[in-house]
C-alpha positions as CSV (number, residue, x, y, z in Angstrom):
1,X,-1.1,-4.4,-3.0
2,X,-3.2,-2.1,-5.2
3,X,-0.8,0.8,-4.9
4,X,2.5,-1.1,-5.3
5,X,4.0,1.2,-2.6
6,X,6.3,0.5,0.3
7,X,4.5,-0.3,3.5
8,X,5.8,2.8,5.2
9,X,4.4,5.0,2.4
10,X,1.0,3.3,2.6
11,X,0.9,3.8,6.4
12,X,1.6,7.5,6.0
13,X,-1.2,7.9,3.4
14,X,-4.1,10.1,4.4
15,X,-7.7,10.4,3.3
16,X,-6.8,13.7,1.6
17,X,-4.3,11.7,-0.6
18,X,-7.1,10.0,-2.5
19,X,-7.8,12.0,-5.7
20,X,-9.4,11.3,-9.0
21,X,-9.7,7.5,-8.5
22,X,-6.2,7.0,-7.1
23,X,-3.8,7.6,-4.3
24,X,-1.2,10.4,-4.4
25,X,1.9,9.3,-2.5
26,X,5.2,11.0,-1.8
27,X,7.6,8.1,-1.5
28,X,9.7,8.3,1.6
29,X,12.7,6.5,0.1
30,X,12.9,8.4,-3.2
31,X,11.0,11.7,-2.5
32,X,9.2,11.1,-5.7
33,X,5.4,11.9,-6.0
34,X,3.5,9.0,-7.5
35,X,-0.2,8.8,-8.4
36,X,-1.5,5.2,-8.0
37,X,-4.7,4.3,-9.8
38,X,-7.0,2.2,-7.6
39,X,-9.4,-0.4,-8.9
40,X,-13.1,-0.1,-8.4
41,X,-13.2,-2.7,-5.6
42,X,-10.5,-0.8,-3.6
43,X,-12.4,2.5,-4.1
44,X,-15.6,0.9,-3.0
45,X,-13.9,-0.6,0.1
46,X,-12.4,2.8,0.9
47,X,-15.8,4.6,0.5
48,X,-17.3,2.1,3.1
49,X,-14.4,2.5,5.5
50,X,-15.1,4.7,8.5
51,X,-12.7,7.7,8.7
52,X,-11.5,7.4,12.3
53,X,-8.1,9.1,11.7
54,X,-6.4,11.2,9.1
55,X,-4.5,8.1,8.0
56,X,-6.2,5.5,5.9
57,X,-4.6,2.4,7.5
58,X,-5.1,2.4,11.2
59,X,-4.9,0.2,14.3
60,X,-8.0,-1.7,15.2
61,X,-8.8,1.1,17.6
62,X,-8.6,3.7,14.8
63,X,-5.3,5.3,15.6
64,X,-2.4,5.8,13.3
65,X,0.3,3.2,13.6
66,X,3.1,4.6,15.8
67,X,5.8,2.2,14.4
68,X,6.2,-0.1,11.4
69,X,6.9,-3.0,13.8
70,X,3.5,-2.5,15.4
71,X,1.8,-2.7,12.0
72,X,3.9,-5.8,11.1
73,X,2.7,-7.5,14.2
74,X,-0.9,-6.9,13.1
75,X,-0.1,-8.1,9.6
76,X,1.3,-11.4,11.1
77,X,-1.9,-11.9,13.1
78,X,-4.0,-11.5,9.9
79,X,-1.7,-13.8,8.0
80,X,-2.0,-16.5,10.7
81,X,-5.8,-16.1,10.9
82,X,-6.0,-16.5,7.1
83,X,-3.7,-19.6,7.3
84,X,-1.2,-18.0,4.9
85,X,2.4,-19.2,4.8
86,X,4.7,-18.0,7.6
87,X,7.2,-16.7,5.2
88,X,4.7,-14.2,3.7
89,X,5.7,-10.6,4.6
90,X,3.9,-7.3,4.0
91,X,6.7,-6.3,1.7
92,X,5.8,-9.2,-0.6
93,X,2.6,-7.2,-1.6
94,X,4.7,-4.6,-3.5
95,X,6.9,-7.2,-5.2
96,X,3.9,-9.3,-6.2
97,X,2.1,-6.2,-7.7
98,X,5.2,-5.4,-9.7
99,X,5.6,-8.9,-11.0
100,X,1.9,-9.0,-12.1
101,X,2.2,-5.6,-13.8
102,X,5.3,-6.7,-15.7
103,X,3.8,-10.1,-16.6
104,X,0.8,-8.3,-18.1
105,X,3.1,-6.2,-20.3
106,X,2.8,-3.0,-18.1
107,X,5.6,-0.8,-16.8
108,X,6.3,-0.6,-13.1
109,X,8.4,2.6,-13.1
110,X,5.4,5.0,-12.9
111,X,4.3,3.3,-9.6
112,X,7.6,2.1,-8.2
113,X,9.5,5.4,-8.4
114,X,12.4,3.6,-10.0
115,X,14.2,4.9,-13.1
116,X,13.5,3.0,-16.3
117,X,15.7,-0.1,-16.7
118,X,17.0,0.1,-13.1
119,X,17.5,-3.2,-11.2
């Protein structure tokens, strides 16, 4: 959510991609390099997270996710444990972040990788 990136891009992110209070991401879909500022709570959580893999987001056993569907199945388990609506999908995090940035008067293009005024 904090990065407003596509799930696949977040899954590819490594610990070395964290720089100067943000996450550097090369978007798989656009090929664009994006720097995503991270809030203090996210940075603190990352500092306290054990580095069991080169990837930041890992399976419960500490390995990189081999497929997006494997990650999505874990997301569903977390969603169900948190009693969140069944229609909630991991992709909704990107859309929600964009909506909140826009509602606050910010521009989403620097994070989304989209061209200004694109649909």
